[in-house]
Backbone as a printed PyTorch tensor [residue, N CA C, xyz], in Angstrom:
tensor([[[-33.3960,  37.7650,  52.1410],
         [-33.0930,  38.6110,  50.9910],
         [-31.6430,  38.3890,  50.5670]],

        [[-31.4530,  38.0440,  49.3300],
         [-30.1070,  37.7780,  48.8250],
         [-29.3380,  39.0780,  48.6380]],

        [[-28.0310,  39.0300,  48.9220],
         [-27.1810,  40.1990,  48.7150],
         [-26.5070,  40.1780,  47.3560]],

        [[-26.7960,  39.1440,  46.5440],
         [-26.1890,  39.0600,  45.2240],
         [-26.8070,  40.1050,  44.3050]],

        [[-26.0240,  40.6360,  43.3540],
         [-26.5750,  41.6080,  42.3920],
         [-27.7740,  41.0290,  41.6780]],

        [[-28.7740,  41.8430,  41.4710],
         [-30.0140,  41.4340,  40.8070],
         [-29.7540,  41.1670,  39.3380]],

        [[-30.2040,  40.0040,  38.8760],
         [-29.9890,  39.6320,  37.4870],
         [-31.2570,  39.7060,  36.6550]],

        [[-32.3560,  40.1680,  37.2550],
         [-33.6100,  40.2770,  36.5090],
         [-34.0440,  38.9310,  35.9970]],

        [[-34.5340,  38.8970,  34.7590],
         [-34.9660,  37.6620,  34.1380],
         [-33.9170,  37.1570,  33.1490]],

        [[-32.6860,  37.6130,  33.3030],
         [-31.6380,  37.2460,  32.3540],
         [-31.4210,  35.7430,  32.3800]],

        [[-31.4500,  35.1390,  31.1970],
         [-31.2640,  33.7000,  31.0950],
         [-29.7880,  33.3960,  30.8610]],

        [[-29.3990,  32.1290,  31.1650],
         [-28.0390,  31.6920,  30.9080],
         [-28.0860,  30.3910,  30.1530]],

        [[-26.9580,  30.0120,  29.5380],
         [-26.8960,  28.7580,  28.8200],
         [-27.0080,  28.9630,  27.3330]],

        [[-26.3840,  28.0370,  26.5860],
         [-26.3630,  28.1500,  25.1290],
         [-27.7540,  28.1000,  24.5260]],

        [[-28.5900,  27.1690,  25.0160],
         [-29.9280,  27.0110,  24.4420],
         [-30.7610,  28.2610,  24.6240]],

        [[-30.7030,  28.8390,  25.8200],
         [-31.4960,  30.0370,  26.0710],
         [-30.9590,  31.2290,  25.2800]],

        [[-29.6310,  31.2900,  25.1100],
         [-29.0590,  32.3620,  24.3100],
         [-29.5410,  32.2680,  22.8690]],

        [[-29.6120,  31.0680,  22.3420],
         [-30.1050,  30.8880,  20.9840],
         [-31.5650,  31.2960,  20.8840]],

        [[-32.3430,  30.9670,  21.9150],
         [-33.7540,  31.3450,  21.9150],
         [-33.9070,  32.8580,  21.9180]],

        [[-33.0560,  33.5540,  22.6870],
         [-33.1230,  35.0180,  22.7220],
         [-32.7690,  35.5980,  21.3610]],

        [[-31.7440,  35.0060,  20.7380],
         [-31.3410,  35.4960,  19.4260],
         [-32.4580,  35.3480,  18.4060]],

        [[-33.1750,  34.2280,  18.4830],
         [-34.2640,  33.9910,  17.5420],
         [-35.4290,  34.9310,  17.7780]],

        [[-35.6260,  35.3070,  19.0490],
         [-36.7620,  36.1540,  19.3860],
         [-36.4420,  37.6380,  19.3110]],

        [[-35.1740,  37.9900,  19.1520],
         [-34.7630,  39.3940,  19.2000],
         [-35.4630,  40.2340,  18.1480]],

        [[-35.4960,  39.7140,  16.9130],
         [-36.1280,  40.4690,  15.8410],
         [-37.6070,  40.6750,  16.1170]],

        [[-38.2630,  39.6470,  16.6690],
         [-39.6850,  39.7500,  16.9880],
         [-39.9270,  40.7830,  18.0640]],

        [[-39.0910,  40.7800,  19.1110],
         [-39.2290,  41.7420,  20.2070],
         [-39.0090,  43.1560,  19.7020]],

        [[-37.9540,  43.3350,  18.8950],
         [-37.6610,  44.6440,  18.3460],
         [-38.8150,  45.1430,  17.4950]],

        [[-39.3740,  44.2540,  16.6780],
         [-40.4900,  44.6310,  15.8190],
         [-41.7170,  44.9860,  16.6380]],

        [[-41.9760,  44.2250,  17.6980],
         [-43.1380,  44.4660,  18.5400],
         [-43.0490,  45.8190,  19.2260]],

        [[-41.8750,  46.1180,  19.8000],
         [-41.6940,  47.4010,  20.4600],
         [-41.7790,  48.5590,  19.4810]],

        [[-41.1550,  48.3820,  18.3360],
         [-41.1770,  49.4350,  17.3180],
         [-42.6080,  49.7530,  16.9130]],

        [[-43.4150,  48.7240,  16.7250],
         [-44.8100,  48.9350,  16.3460],
         [-45.5960,  49.5940,  17.4740]],

        [[-45.2880,  49.2030,  18.7010],
         [-46.0370,  49.7450,  19.8350],
         [-45.8060,  51.2370,  20.0040]],

        [[-44.5920,  51.6980,  19.6920],
         [-44.2720,  53.1160,  19.8840],
         [-44.3320,  53.8910,  18.5700]],

        [[-44.8780,  53.2350,  17.5210],
         [-44.8660,  53.8440,  16.1910],
         [-45.8250,  55.0220,  16.0660]],

        [[-46.8030,  55.1290,  16.9450],
         [-47.8010,  56.2050,  16.8410],
         [-47.9930,  56.8420,  18.2090]],

        [[-47.9850,  58.1640,  18.2970],
         [-48.1170,  58.8250,  19.6110],
         [-49.4020,  58.4730,  20.3380]],

        [[-50.4780,  58.1770,  19.5850],
         [-51.7390,  57.8260,  20.2320],
         [-51.6040,  56.5190,  21.0020]],

        [[-50.7920,  55.5990,  20.4930],
         [-50.5930,  54.3350,  21.1990],
         [-49.8680,  54.5650,  22.5190]],

        [[-48.8930,  55.4630,  22.5160],
         [-48.1860,  55.7820,  23.7500],
         [-49.1400,  56.3990,  24.7740]],

        [[-50.0300,  57.2410,  24.3060],
         [-50.9950,  57.8820,  25.2000],
         [-51.9770,  56.8610,  25.7680]],

        [[-52.4160,  55.9330,  24.9070],
         [-53.3280,  54.8810,  25.3690],
         [-52.6370,  54.0140,  26.4110]],

        [[-51.3740,  53.6580,  26.1420],
         [-50.6160,  52.8340,  27.0790],
         [-50.4530,  53.5260,  28.4310]],

        [[-50.2110,  54.8340,  28.3990],
         [-50.0380,  55.5800,  29.6430],
         [-51.2760,  55.4640,  30.5200]],

        [[-52.4580,  55.5050,  29.8970],
         [-53.7090,  55.3880,  30.6470],
         [-53.9570,  53.9410,  31.0570]],

        [[-53.7600,  53.0000,  30.1180],
         [-54.0380,  51.5870,  30.3910],
         [-53.1250,  51.0250,  31.4710]],

        [[-51.9420,  51.5930,  31.6160],
         [-51.0420,  51.1410,  32.6790],
         [-51.4580,  51.6730,  34.0440]],

        [[-52.3610,  52.6440,  34.0600],
         [-52.8580,  53.2080,  35.3150],
         [-54.1830,  52.5930,  35.7270]],

        [[-55.0380,  52.3120,  34.7470],
         [-56.3920,  51.8510,  35.0770],
         [-57.0230,  51.1330,  33.8990]],

        [[-58.0990,  50.4300,  34.2000],
         [-58.8740,  49.7480,  33.1650],
         [-59.6340,  50.7780,  32.3290]],

        [[-59.6770,  50.5630,  31.0210],
         [-60.3340,  51.5290,  30.1480],
         [-60.7760,  50.8560,  28.8570]],

        [[-61.7960,  51.4100,  28.2290],
         [-62.3020,  50.9030,  26.9550],
         [-62.0010,  51.9220,  25.8610]],

        [[-62.0110,  51.4980,  24.6000],
         [-61.7960,  52.4440,  23.5050],
         [-62.8050,  53.5860,  23.5090]],

        [[-64.0880,  53.2630,  23.7420],
         [-65.1110,  54.3140,  23.7350],
         [-64.9050,  55.2990,  24.8810]],

        [[-64.4870,  54.7890,  26.0390],
         [-64.2290,  55.6630,  27.1890],
         [-63.0420,  56.5750,  26.9090]],

        [[-61.9870,  56.0150,  26.3120],
         [-60.8140,  56.8250,  25.9800],
         [-61.1720,  57.8830,  24.9470]],

        [[-61.9550,  57.4930,  23.9430],
         [-62.3740,  58.4390,  22.9070],
         [-63.1810,  59.5780,  23.5110]],

        [[-64.0730,  59.2480,  24.4350],
         [-64.9060,  60.2650,  25.0760],
         [-64.0770,  61.2190,  25.9270]],

        [[-63.0780,  60.6980,  26.6080],
         [-62.2600,  61.5180,  27.5000],
         [-61.3020,  62.4430,  26.7380]],

        [[-60.8070,  61.9770,  25.6070],
         [-59.7720,  62.7230,  24.8930],
         [-60.2690,  63.4400,  23.6420]],

        [[-61.4250,  63.0090,  23.1190],
         [-61.9370,  63.6020,  21.8950],
         [-61.3430,  62.9960,  20.6370]],

        [[-60.4970,  61.9720,  20.7970],
         [-59.9220,  61.3000,  19.6260],
         [-61.0000,  60.4770,  18.9320]],

        [[-61.0040,  60.4070,  17.5910],
         [-62.0160,  59.6390,  16.8630],
         [-62.0500,  58.1850,  17.3170]],

        [[-63.2390,  57.6600,  17.5690],
         [-63.3680,  56.3070,  18.0830],
         [-62.7710,  55.2760,  17.1350]],

        [[-62.9380,  55.4920,  15.8260],
         [-62.4060,  54.5290,  14.8660],
         [-60.8870,  54.4210,  14.9860]],

        [[-60.2040,  55.5600,  15.1480],
         [-58.7490,  55.5610,  15.3130],
         [-58.3400,  54.9010,  16.6330]],

        [[-59.0660,  55.2580,  17.6840],
         [-58.7580,  54.7070,  19.0000],
         [-58.9310,  53.1860,  19.0070]],

        [[-60.0270,  52.7050,  18.4330],
         [-60.2960,  51.2620,  18.3970],
         [-59.1970,  50.5250,  17.6460]],

        [[-58.7420,  51.1300,  16.5570],
         [-57.6790,  50.5150,  15.7560],
         [-56.4010,  50.3480,  16.5810]],

        [[-56.0180,  51.3890,  17.3060],
         [-54.7840,  51.3260,  18.0800],
         [-54.9210,  50.4160,  19.3000]],

        [[-56.1170,  50.3370,  19.8740],
         [-56.3520,  49.3630,  20.9440],
         [-56.1400,  47.9510,  20.4220]],

        [[-56.6720,  47.6640,  19.2290],
         [-56.5140,  46.3300,  18.6470],
         [-55.0450,  46.0200,  18.4140]],

        [[-54.3010,  46.9990,  17.8970],
         [-52.8880,  46.7750,  17.6290],
         [-52.1100,  46.5180,  18.9170]],

        [[-52.4050,  47.2830,  19.9480],
         [-51.7210,  47.1030,  21.2230],
         [-52.0290,  45.7440,  21.8380]],

        [[-53.2590,  45.2820,  21.6330],
         [-53.6060,  43.9540,  22.1410],
         [-52.8670,  42.8700,  21.3530]],

        [[-52.7980,  43.0370,  20.0370],
         [-52.0750,  42.0670,  19.2020],
         [-50.6080,  41.9880,  19.6010]],

        [[-50.0480,  43.1160,  20.0130],
         [-48.6360,  43.1790,  20.3910],
         [-48.3970,  42.7840,  21.8430]],

        [[-49.4840,  42.4520,  22.5730],
         [-49.3940,  42.0100,  23.9640],
         [-49.0340,  43.1210,  24.9390]],

        [[-49.3610,  44.3680,  24.5960],
         [-49.1010,  45.4720,  25.5130],
         [-50.3270,  45.7980,  26.3720]],

        [[-51.5000,  45.3610,  25.9570],
         [-52.7040,  45.4650,  26.7740],
         [-53.4330,  44.1360,  26.7070]],

        [[-54.2840,  43.8800,  27.6870],
         [-55.0600,  42.6480,  27.6960],
         [-56.5250,  42.9410,  28.0200]],

        [[-57.4090,  42.1370,  27.4640],
         [-58.8380,  42.2750,  27.6940],
         [-59.1670,  41.7920,  29.0960]],

        [[-59.8640,  42.6130,  29.8660],
         [-60.2260,  42.2380,  31.2310],
         [-61.6760,  41.7970,  31.3470]],

        [[-62.5570,  42.4220,  30.5770],
         [-63.9740,  42.0490,  30.6510],
         [-64.7320,  42.6060,  29.4570]],

        [[-65.8980,  42.0490,  29.2140],
         [-66.8290,  42.5470,  28.2060],
         [-68.1180,  42.9340,  28.9270]],

        [[-68.4780,  44.2050,  28.8680],
         [-69.6200,  44.7280,  29.5960],
         [-70.7730,  44.9820,  28.6270]],

        [[-71.9500,  44.3420,  28.8380],
         [-73.1060,  44.6070,  27.9700],
         [-73.4820,  46.0830,  28.0110]],

        [[-73.6330,  46.6820,  26.8280],
         [-73.9390,  48.1100,  26.7700],
         [-74.6600,  48.4430,  25.4810]],

        [[-75.8910,  48.8980,  25.5960],
         [-76.6820,  49.3480,  24.4600],
         [-76.7510,  48.3050,  23.3460]],

        [[-77.1030,  47.1040,  23.7220],
         [-77.2650,  46.0490,  22.7310],
         [-75.9660,  45.4900,  22.1950]],

        [[-74.8370,  45.9320,  22.7420],
         [-73.5410,  45.4450,  22.2940],
         [-72.6910,  45.1150,  23.5210]],

        [[-71.3870,  45.0370,  23.3310],
         [-70.4830,  44.7780,  24.4430],
         [-69.3280,  45.7750,  24.4200]],

        [[-69.0580,  46.3600,  25.5890],
         [-67.9200,  47.2620,  25.7290],
         [-66.7100,  46.4520,  26.1900]],

        [[-65.6530,  46.4830,  25.4050],
         [-64.4410,  45.7520,  25.7400],
         [-63.5210,  46.6440,  26.5660]],

        [[-63.1400,  46.1490,  27.7470],
         [-62.3020,  46.9250,  28.6470],
         [-60.9280,  46.2670,  28.7620]],

        [[-59.8970,  47.1230,  28.7960],
         [-58.5230,  46.6360,  28.7570],
         [-57.6920,  47.2540,  29.8760]],

        [[-56.5580,  46.6150,  30.1270],
         [-55.5940,  47.1650,  31.0720],
         [-54.1990,  46.8310,  30.5590]],

        [[-53.2000,  47.6320,  30.9550],
         [-51.8340,  47.3840,  30.5160],
         [-51.3590,  46.0090,  30.9430]],

        [[-50.6030,  45.3630,  30.0760],
         [-50.1280,  44.0020,  30.3400],
         [-48.6340,  44.0000,  30.5690]],

        [[-48.1770,  43.4350,  31.6780],
         [-46.7450,  43.3460,  31.9530],
         [-46.0500,  42.3870,  31.0010]],

        [[-46.8200,  41.5960,  30.2750],
         [-46.2030,  40.7080,  29.2950],
         [-45.5300,  41.5110,  28.1910]],

        [[-45.9500,  42.7660,  28.0420],
         [-45.3660,  43.5800,  26.9930],
         [-44.0130,  44.1650,  27.3470]],

        [[-43.5860,  43.9840,  28.6050],
         [-42.3130,  44.5480,  29.0210],
         [-41.1570,  43.6850,  28.5430]],

        [[-39.9840,  44.2610,  28.4920],
         [-38.8070,  43.5870,  27.9600],
         [-37.8480,  43.2690,  29.0930]],

        [[-37.2890,  42.0650,  29.0930],
         [-36.3270,  41.6800,  30.1080],
         [-34.9700,  42.3000,  29.7990]],

        [[-34.0720,  42.2620,  30.7920],
         [-32.7200,  42.7900,  30.5880],
         [-32.0280,  42.0900,  29.4280]],

        [[-32.2200,  40.7610,  29.3500],
         [-31.5460,  39.9990,  28.3050],
         [-32.0140,  40.4290,  26.9270]],

        [[-33.3260,  40.6590,  26.7910],
         [-33.8640,  41.0630,  25.4940],
         [-33.4970,  42.5060,  25.1600]],

        [[-33.4090,  43.3310,  26.1900],
         [-33.1320,  44.7550,  25.9640],
         [-31.8140,  44.9500,  25.2210]],

        [[-30.8290,  44.1310,  25.5620],
         [-29.5170,  44.2600,  24.9270],
         [-29.5690,  43.9520,  23.4400]],

        [[-30.6140,  43.2340,  23.0140],
         [-30.7280,  42.8520,  21.6090],
         [-31.4340,  43.9130,  20.7660]],

        [[-32.0240,  44.8880,  21.4140],
         [-32.7850,  45.8920,  20.6770],
         [-31.8650,  46.9130,  20.0310]],

        [[-32.2800,  47.4500,  18.9160],
         [-31.5120,  48.4930,  18.2550],
         [-31.5560,  49.7900,  19.0480]],

        [[-30.5750,  50.6510,  18.8240],
         [-30.4810,  51.9000,  19.5880],
         [-31.6860,  52.8020,  19.3340]],

        [[-32.2320,  52.7650,  18.1220],
         [-33.3950,  53.5970,  17.8110],
         [-34.6000,  53.1650,  18.6280]],

        [[-34.8280,  51.8510,  18.7150],
         [-35.9520,  51.3400,  19.5000],
         [-35.7370,  51.6200,  20.9800]],

        [[-34.5260,  51.4200,  21.4750],
         [-34.2350,  51.7030,  22.8740],
         [-34.5390,  53.1610,  23.2100]],

        [[-34.1050,  54.0760,  22.3390],
         [-34.3400,  55.5020,  22.5760],
         [-35.8290,  55.8040,  22.5950]],

        [[-36.5810,  55.2000,  21.6830],
         [-38.0210,  55.4370,  21.6390],
         [-38.7240,  54.9550,  22.8850]],

        [[-38.3180,  53.7850,  23.3810],
         [-38.9240,  53.2350,  24.6000],
         [-38.5920,  54.1160,  25.8040]],

        [[-37.3410,  54.5650,  25.8850],
         [-36.9590,  55.4290,  27.0140],
         [-37.7360,  56.7430,  26.9890]],

        [[-37.8500,  57.3600,  25.8170],
         [-38.5780,  58.6210,  25.7050],
         [-40.0270,  58.4280,  26.1070]],

        [[-40.6400,  57.3240,  25.6550],
         [-42.0280,  57.0400,  26.0280],
         [-42.1520,  56.8860,  27.5400]],

        [[-41.1650,  56.2280,  28.1570],
         [-41.1830,  56.0670,  29.6100],
         [-41.0590,  57.3930,  30.3320]],

        [[-40.1710,  58.2600,  29.8460],
         [-40.0320,  59.5920,  30.4430],
         [-41.3460,  60.3630,  30.3600]],

        [[-41.9880,  60.2880,  29.1990],
         [-43.2400,  61.0120,  28.9930],
         [-44.3260,  60.5090,  29.9330]],

        [[-44.3920,  59.1810,  30.1030],
         [-45.3850,  58.6080,  31.0000],
         [-45.1490,  59.0580,  32.4400]],

        [[-43.8790,  59.0650,  32.8610],
         [-43.5680,  59.4750,  34.2310],
         [-43.9020,  60.9420,  34.4530]],

        [[-43.5560,  61.7930,  33.4880],
         [-43.8820,  63.2200,  33.6020],
         [-45.3870,  63.4110,  33.7020]],

        [[-46.1360,  62.6430,  32.9110],
         [-47.5990,  62.7420,  32.9410],
         [-48.1310,  62.3570,  34.3130]],

        [[-47.6100,  61.2700,  34.8870],
         [-48.0770,  60.8330,  36.2000],
         [-47.7420,  61.8740,  37.2700]],

        [[-46.5510,  62.4670,  37.2040],
         [-46.1810,  63.4980,  38.1750],
         [-47.0790,  64.7190,  38.0400]],

        [[-47.3290,  65.1240,  36.8010],
         [-48.1890,  66.2790,  36.5540],
         [-49.6000,  66.0380,  37.0830]],

        [[-50.1380,  64.8610,  36.8150],
         [-51.4800,  64.5290,  37.2970],
         [-51.5390,  64.5550,  38.8200]],

        [[-50.4920,  64.0380,  39.4710],
         [-50.4770,  64.0110,  40.9310],
         [-50.4070,  65.4140,  41.5220]],

        [[-49.6170,  66.2910,  40.8930],
         [-49.5250,  67.6770,  41.3590],
         [-50.8630,  68.3900,  41.1860]],

        [[-51.4730,  68.2140,  40.0210],
         [-52.7520,  68.8660,  39.7460],
         [-53.8610,  68.3560,  40.6520]],

        [[-53.8320,  67.0640,  40.9680],
         [-54.8580,  66.4830,  41.8270],
         [-54.5370,  66.6500,  43.3070]],

        [[-53.3790,  67.2660,  43.6010],
         [-52.9260,  67.5370,  44.9600],
         [-52.7080,  66.2630,  45.7630]],

        [[-52.3500,  65.1610,  45.0760],
         [-51.9910,  63.9340,  45.7850],
         [-50.4810,  63.8030,  45.9280]],

        [[-49.7320,  64.5880,  45.1590],
         [-48.2700,  64.4950,  45.1620],
         [-47.7160,  64.7240,  46.5690]],

        [[-48.2650,  65.7130,  47.2830],
         [-47.7920,  66.0380,  48.6210],
         [-48.8360,  65.7530,  49.6910]],

        [[-49.8240,  64.9060,  49.3540],
         [-50.9010,  64.6480,  50.3120],
         [-50.4370,  63.8000,  51.4900]],

        [[-49.3740,  63.0640,  51.3210],
         [-48.8180,  62.2520,  52.4070],
         [-47.4810,  62.8390,  52.8380]],

        [[-47.3200,  63.0660,  54.1430],
         [-46.1140,  63.7050,  54.6430],
         [-44.8730,  62.8510,  54.4170]],

        [[-45.0480,  61.5130,  54.2860],
         [-43.9000,  60.6390,  54.1080],
         [-43.6350,  60.3010,  52.6420]],

        [[-44.2830,  61.0360,  51.7050],
         [-44.0040,  60.8430,  50.2840],
         [-42.5570,  61.2310,  50.0020]],

        [[-41.9660,  60.6160,  48.9820],
         [-40.5500,  60.8280,  48.6870],
         [-40.3630,  61.2990,  47.2520]],

        [[-39.6040,  62.3580,  47.0760],
         [-39.1410,  62.7770,  45.7510],
         [-37.6980,  63.2410,  45.9110]],

        [[-36.7920,  62.5260,  45.2850],
         [-35.3710,  62.7870,  45.5250],
         [-34.5620,  62.4970,  44.2720]],

        [[-33.6990,  63.4070,  43.9180],
         [-32.7060,  63.1320,  42.8830],
         [-31.4700,  63.9710,  43.1520]],

        [[-30.3200,  63.4540,  42.7630],
         [-29.0790,  64.1700,  43.0220],
         [-28.0380,  63.7450,  41.9990]],

        [[-27.1970,  64.6730,  41.6040],
         [-26.0680,  64.3420,  40.7470],
         [-24.8560,  64.0240,  41.6090]],

        [[-23.9930,  63.1610,  41.1280],
         [-22.8280,  62.7890,  41.9160],
         [-21.7450,  62.2310,  41.0250]],

        [[-20.9150,  61.3730,  41.5800],
         [-19.8500,  60.7450,  40.8240],
         [-19.3950,  59.4820,  41.5210]],

        [[-18.9430,  58.4780,  40.7660],
         [-18.4640,  57.2190,  41.3400],
         [-17.5470,  56.5220,  40.3470]],

        [[-16.7740,  55.5550,  40.8580],
         [-15.8850,  54.7910,  39.9920],
         [-16.6150,  53.5330,  39.5120]],

        [[-15.9260,  52.6530,  38.7640],
         [-16.5650,  51.4710,  38.1920],
         [-17.0870,  50.5240,  39.2700]],

        [[-16.3130,  50.3370,  40.3370],
         [-16.7620,  49.4710,  41.4320],
         [-18.0000,  50.0640,  42.0870]],

        [[-17.9720,  51.3790,  42.3210],
         [-19.1300,  52.0420,  42.9080],
         [-20.3550,  51.9330,  42.0150]],

        [[-20.1420,  52.0310,  40.6840],
         [-21.2570,  51.9230,  39.7380],
         [-21.9120,  50.5560,  39.8150]],

        [[-21.0960,  49.4890,  39.9100],
         [-21.6530,  48.1480,  40.0180],
         [-22.4650,  47.9910,  41.3050]],

        [[-21.9610,  48.5350,  42.4010],
         [-22.6910,  48.4720,  43.6660],
         [-23.9770,  49.2870,  43.5900]],

        [[-23.9000,  50.4130,  42.9390],
         [-25.0380,  51.3240,  42.7770],
         [-26.1730,  50.6610,  42.0020]],

        [[-25.8510,  50.0820,  40.8310],
         [-26.8910,  49.4500,  40.0150],
         [-27.4500,  48.2050,  40.6920]],

        [[-26.6070,  47.4560,  41.4080],
         [-27.0960,  46.2870,  42.1340],
         [-28.1040,  46.7040,  43.2060]],

        [[-27.8230,  47.8140,  43.8920],
         [-28.7340,  48.3100,  44.9280],
         [-30.0660,  48.7440,  44.3240]],

        [[-30.0100,  49.3950,  43.1530],
         [-31.2390,  49.8150,  42.4860],
         [-32.0860,  48.6200,  42.0850]],

        [[-31.4350,  47.5890,  41.5310],
         [-32.1580,  46.3900,  41.1120],
         [-32.8140,  45.6920,  42.2970]],

        [[-32.0870,  45.6340,  43.4040],
         [-32.6420,  44.9940,  44.5970],
         [-33.8320,  45.7860,  45.1290]],

        [[-33.7470,  47.1020,  45.0740],
         [-34.8640,  47.9370,  45.5120],
         [-36.0920,  47.6840,  44.6560]],

        [[-35.9070,  47.5330,  43.3420],
         [-37.0360,  47.2590,  42.4480],
         [-37.7210,  45.9540,  42.8470]],

        [[-36.9250,  44.9280,  43.1630],
         [-37.4950,  43.6500,  43.5770],
         [-38.2680,  43.7890,  44.8780]],

        [[-37.7260,  44.5600,  45.8120],
         [-38.3900,  44.7510,  47.1060],
         [-39.7430,  45.4270,  46.9180]],

        [[-39.7670,  46.4980,  46.1180],
         [-41.0150,  47.2330,  45.8900],
         [-42.0370,  46.3510,  45.1640]],

        [[-41.5790,  45.5620,  44.2050],
         [-42.4850,  44.6560,  43.4910],
         [-43.1360,  43.6750,  44.4530]],

        [[-42.3580,  43.1490,  45.4020],
         [-42.9160,  42.2040,  46.3780],
         [-43.8850,  42.9010,  47.3240]],

        [[-43.5980,  44.1470,  47.6760],
         [-44.5160,  44.9130,  48.5310],
         [-45.8740,  45.0620,  47.8500]],

        [[-45.8710,  45.3260,  46.5350],
         [-47.1250,  45.4450,  45.8010],
         [-47.8910,  44.1300,  45.8090]],

        [[-47.1840,  43.0230,  45.5840],
         [-47.8260,  41.7030,  45.5900],
         [-48.4390,  41.4240,  46.9560]],

        [[-47.6860,  41.6990,  48.0210],
         [-48.1730,  41.4580,  49.3810],
         [-49.3900,  42.3340,  49.7010]],

        [[-49.3890,  43.5730,  49.2040],
         [-50.5120,  44.4810,  49.4460],
         [-51.7940,  43.9340,  48.8320]],

        [[-51.6960,  43.5130,  47.5670],
         [-52.8650,  42.9650,  46.8790],
         [-53.3710,  41.7150,  47.5940]],

        [[-52.4540,  40.8750,  48.0370],
         [-52.8220,  39.6390,  48.7260],
         [-53.5610,  39.9370,  50.0240]],

        [[-53.0610,  40.9060,  50.8080],
         [-53.7120,  41.2460,  52.0760],
         [-55.1330,  41.7280,  51.8570]],

        [[-55.3230,  42.6210,  50.8950],
         [-56.6630,  43.1550,  50.6240],
         [-57.5820,  42.0540,  50.1140]],

        [[-57.0610,  41.1870,  49.2400],
         [-57.8710,  40.0920,  48.6990],
         [-58.3180,  39.1340,  49.7950]],

        [[-57.5080,  39.0160,  50.8380],
         [-57.8460,  38.1140,  51.9460],
         [-58.6680,  38.7990,  53.0190]],

        [[-59.1540,  40.0160,  52.7200],
         [-60.0370,  40.7210,  53.6490],
         [-59.3430,  41.5690,  54.6770]],

        [[-58.0900,  41.8990,  54.4370],
         [-57.3540,  42.7260,  55.3730],
         [-57.8610,  44.1610,  55.3910]],

        [[-57.4260,  44.9590,  56.3520],
         [-57.8870,  46.3530,  56.4440],
         [-57.3480,  47.2050,  55.3040]],

        [[-58.0610,  48.2890,  55.0070],
         [-57.6070,  49.2120,  53.9770],
         [-57.9630,  48.7450,  52.5870]],

        [[-57.4580,  49.4800,  51.6040],
         [-57.7360,  49.1580,  50.2120],
         [-56.5410,  49.5620,  49.3490]],

        [[-56.5240,  49.0360,  48.1290],
         [-55.4530,  49.3780,  47.2060],
         [-55.6940,  50.7770,  46.6350]],

        [[-54.6920,  51.6190,  46.6650],
         [-54.8000,  52.9520,  46.0690],
         [-53.6300,  53.1550,  45.1210]],

        [[-53.7930,  53.9840,  44.0840],
         [-52.7330,  54.1620,  43.0820],
         [-51.4740,  54.7840,  43.6850]],

        [[-50.3400,  54.2580,  43.2980],
         [-49.0510,  54.8110,  43.7100],
         [-48.1290,  54.8620,  42.4920]],

        [[-47.0780,  55.6230,  42.5930],
         [-46.0760,  55.6850,  41.5340],
         [-44.6970,  55.5110,  42.1530]],

        [[-43.9320,  54.5980,  41.5770],
         [-42.5640,  54.3450,  42.0280],
         [-41.6470,  54.4880,  40.8250]],

        [[-40.6560,  55.3500,  40.9110],
         [-39.7130,  55.5560,  39.8050],
         [-38.2990,  55.5200,  40.3540]],

        [[-37.4220,  54.8600,  39.6390],
         [-36.0230,  54.8120,  40.0480],
         [-35.1650,  54.8240,  38.7900]],

        [[-34.0540,  55.5400,  38.8290],
         [-33.1910,  55.6210,  37.6470],
         [-31.7400,  55.7850,  38.0800]],

        [[-30.8600,  55.3700,  37.2230],
         [-29.4390,  55.5580,  37.4560],
         [-28.7250,  55.5460,  36.1170]],

        [[-28.0280,  56.5990,  35.7920],
         [-27.3820,  56.6850,  34.4780],
         [-26.1660,  57.5910,  34.5520]],

        [[-25.2960,  57.4060,  33.5820],
         [-24.1080,  58.2560,  33.5010],
         [-24.4770,  59.5930,  32.8730]],

        [[-24.0900,  60.6490,  33.5160],
         [-24.3920,  61.9930,  32.9970],
         [-23.2510,  62.4900,  32.1170]],

        [[-23.5390,  63.3950,  31.1960],
         [-22.4730,  63.9430,  30.3330],
         [-21.4950,  64.7840,  31.1520]],

        [[-20.2660,  64.7360,  30.7640],
         [-19.2450,  65.5380,  31.4600],
         [-19.4640,  67.0140,  31.1710]],

        [[-19.2290,  67.8170,  32.1720],
         [-19.3790,  69.2610,  31.9940],
         [-18.2430,  69.7930,  31.1320]],

        [[-18.6030,  70.6200,  30.1980],
         [-17.5760,  71.2100,  29.3210],
         [-16.8050,  72.2840,  30.0930]],

        [[-15.5050,  72.2990,  29.9560],
         [-14.6950,  73.3230,  30.6460],
         [-15.0540,  74.7100,  30.1440]],

        [[-15.1230,  75.6640,  31.0440],
         [-15.4630,  77.0370,  30.6560],
         [-14.2260,  77.7620,  30.1180]]])
C-alpha cells in the first residue's frame, strides 16, 4: 500500500489537460441534465442500490409509467444507468437497469464543473445518503451488527493537517473499494457466504466559523 497522497483518476500532461478542457462542457451538461428533475435523482438512488425496471419503479412509487420510462431513457443516454438484461414478460420484454459508475466524475473533471452543478450533485448525494440511513433504521439493519460504525466529529486543523487528513480519507476510499472487489471475487469463486448490501460514507470539509456572541 502506497503512502503517497491519493490522486484519484487525475490525469497529468498537456495532452490530457487539453482533453479534459474539451470534455468539461460535455461533463457539465451531462450532470446538469441528470439532476435536472427530482424523479431522476430518486430513480438513481434506487438504481445505485439494486437492479430495477421502469415498470417495477412505477409500481413501487405510483409514478406514471410514461414519465418513469422517459427518465430511465434519459439516464441511460447520459450513462448514469446501464441495461443489465431484458426479461420476457407478457409478450414483451422488461428492461432492467442498474446504476453505472461510468456516470461518476473524476477529481480532475470535478474542478471543471460550475458551482451550480457542483452544489446540485452534492445535494443529491446528501439526499441519497439520508435515504439509505433512513431505510436502514426502518429495516432495523442499521444496528443489526455490533461492529457497525457511525461516527462524526467537529474539530480543527492547520493546512498541513488538512493535507494529511484528505490524503488519509482518499486512501481509505481506495482500501474500501478494493475490499468490495475482493468480496465479489471470493463469492464468484465459490467462497463461503454471500454478498449483502452495505453503505460506506466518508466526508471531510471546512465548517463555517462560529459567530462571536
